[in-house]
N, C-alpha and C positions, 0 to 999 in steps of 0.2 A: 750463124748465122749465114747464109747464103747470099751467094755474088751473084749480082743481075749489073747487065750491059746495057746502057743506055745512049743511046746518039739524042744527038737536040744538033737542032740550028745554032751555029755559031751564036747568032742575035741574042737567040735564048738564054746558051748558056754565060752571057757576059752578061745579061741582066741577073740572074739567078747567082754570080759570082758576085755582082756589086749588090747586091741587096742582102747576099752571105753577109760580107766585108763589112755595110754600116750597121749590122747584128752583132755585126763581132759571135760568128760561127764559121766554123767551114759550108763552104763549098756542098760537101756529099750532108752534113748534117742540116741541111738547109733545105736540102735536096727532100729527105728524108724525113722529115717534116710536111714538107712540101704535098710528096704521099701519103702519109697518114694526116695530115687535112681533109682531103678529096675521099680518101675511104671513109673520115669519120663526116663526111658531111652526105655521100648518097646512101651509105647506113639510116640514118639521121632521115632523109627522105622518102625511103619504103619506111620507116618505121612511120611516119608522116600519113604517107601515102595508106596500110595497112588500115594504118584507125581510123580513119575517111573514107574508108572502101567497111569499116564495120559498121561505123555508125551511122552513116547511109542504110544500109542492111536491113539495122534496125528501126529506123525510120520508117521503111517502106513494111516492115511486117509487122509494125505496131499501127501505122498509122498518125504516132504520137511526133509530135516537133517542136520548137520554139521559133517564139516570133523577131523576123530582125530585127524589131524595135526593141525590143525584149530584151533580145538577144547583145543586141549594142549597146544601149545603157548600163549591164552588164559589167562587159569589157570595159567598159570606160570608169567604171566603178573599182574594179580589181586593179586598170594600170593606174589608179590614182591611190592607189595602197588603203582603197575603202573597205572598213567590210561590207558584205551584201549576201543578199540573199540570191543566188540559182534562180533562174526563172520557170515557172512552171510550164511543163509540155499542154500544148493544146493538139486536137484532132484535127489535119491537114486537109483529111479527105471528107471528099462534100457525099 
């Protein structure tokens, strides 16, 4: 395991120490977990953007897409944990 020095403003260091104490963990463990969470968030966002770009490219290539009302109704059903059929794609080019 490597060692990294981290310079923090006094106010932020105190906030981290207070939060760690409230969680019953060391300040070090708190900071390691915060960095891990931040890295995970960046990776998830990157995956989300890549999936969105891929879906857009596929839509542009195929000329097929979902109507907004159909997509919303489908998502509402999924959120309500109800079985539902995925909407049918339709041509959007004229």
